[in-house]
C-alpha positions as CSV (number, residue, x, y, z in Angstrom):
1,M,-28.9,8.5,-13.0
2,D,-26.9,11.7,-13.4
3,V,-25.6,13.7,-10.6
4,S,-23.8,17.2,-10.3
5,V,-20.3,16.3,-8.4
6,T,-21.4,19.0,-6.2
7,A,-24.8,17.3,-4.7
8,A,-22.9,13.7,-5.1
9,K,-20.5,15.0,-2.2
10,A,-23.9,14.9,0.4
11,Q,-24.9,11.5,-0.9
12,L,-21.7,9.7,-1.7
13,T,-23.1,6.6,0.2
14,D,-26.2,6.5,-1.5
15,L,-24.8,6.4,-4.7
16,V,-22.1,4.0,-4.3
17,R,-24.8,1.6,-2.6
18,R,-26.8,2.1,-6.2
19,A,-23.9,1.5,-8.2
20,E,-23.1,-1.8,-6.3
21,A,-26.6,-2.5,-7.4
22,G,-26.2,-2.0,-11.0
23,E,-27.8,1.3,-11.6
24,D,-26.2,3.6,-13.9
25,V,-24.9,6.7,-11.9
26,V,-23.3,9.3,-13.7
27,L,-21.4,12.4,-12.0
28,T,-21.5,15.6,-13.9
29,R,-19.7,18.9,-14.0
30,H,-21.5,21.6,-15.5
31,G,-24.3,19.5,-16.9
32,Q,-21.4,17.3,-18.9
33,P,-20.8,14.0,-17.6
34,A,-17.5,13.6,-15.9
35,V,-17.3,10.3,-14.1
36,R,-19.3,6.9,-14.3
37,L,-19.4,5.1,-10.7
38,V,-19.0,1.1,-11.6
39,P,-18.5,-1.5,-9.2
40,V,-15.6,-3.6,-8.5
41,A,-15.3,-7.2,-9.8
42,A,-15.1,-9.2,-7.0
43,K,-11.9,-11.0,-6.7
44,V,-12.3,-14.9,-7.5
45,D,-10.3,-16.6,-4.1
46,P,-7.4,-18.9,-4.9
47,E,-9.2,-21.9,-3.8
48,R,-11.8,-21.3,-6.4
49,R,-9.1,-20.5,-9.2
50,A,-7.5,-23.6,-8.4
51,A,-10.6,-25.3,-8.8
52,L,-11.0,-23.6,-12.2
53,M,-7.9,-24.4,-13.3
54,R,-8.3,-28.1,-12.8
55,Q,-11.7,-28.2,-14.5
56,L,-10.1,-26.5,-17.8
57,A,-7.2,-29.0,-17.6
58,R,-9.6,-32.0,-17.0
59,E,-12.0,-30.7,-20.0
60,G,-9.0,-29.7,-22.3
61,G,-10.6,-26.5,-22.9
62,A,-7.2,-24.6,-22.9
63,K,-6.1,-26.2,-26.1
64,A,-6.3,-24.2,-29.5
65,L,-8.0,-25.6,-32.4
66,P,-6.3,-26.4,-35.3
67,G,-7.4,-23.7,-38.1
68,P,-5.6,-21.6,-41.0
69,C,-2.2,-21.0,-41.3
70,A,-1.9,-17.3,-40.3
71,A,1.0,-16.7,-42.5
72,R,-1.5,-17.2,-45.5
73,S,-4.3,-14.7,-43.8
74,Q,-4.8,-12.5,-46.7
75,D,-6.3,-15.2,-48.8
76,F,-9.2,-14.6,-46.5
77,L,-9.0,-11.2,-46.3
78,Y,-8.5,-10.5,-50.2
79,G,-10.5,-11.5,-53.3
80,D,-8.9,-12.8,-56.5
81,D,-9.0,-9.0,-57.8
82,G,-7.3,-7.5,-54.7
83,L,-10.1,-6.0,-53.4
84,P,-10.9,-6.5,-49.4
85,A,-13.5,-9.7,-50.0
């Protein structure tokens, strides 16, 4: 939904509600997009964050998996002819 900045002044509360509900709200100036209204992501409460951290620690999901050495990454990026693979 595109709305001019001038028109948005009169209906800001409604536009905020629509954006919070997931609707794409773009404010325009002289017919050109100027601003997009997007909802702010909800913060995770400290108890929920601690529970997620404990779960990660139990599952070992925070550890990196072994892989090729980064020092030799050019071996995977370029072929024998020196051109990108």
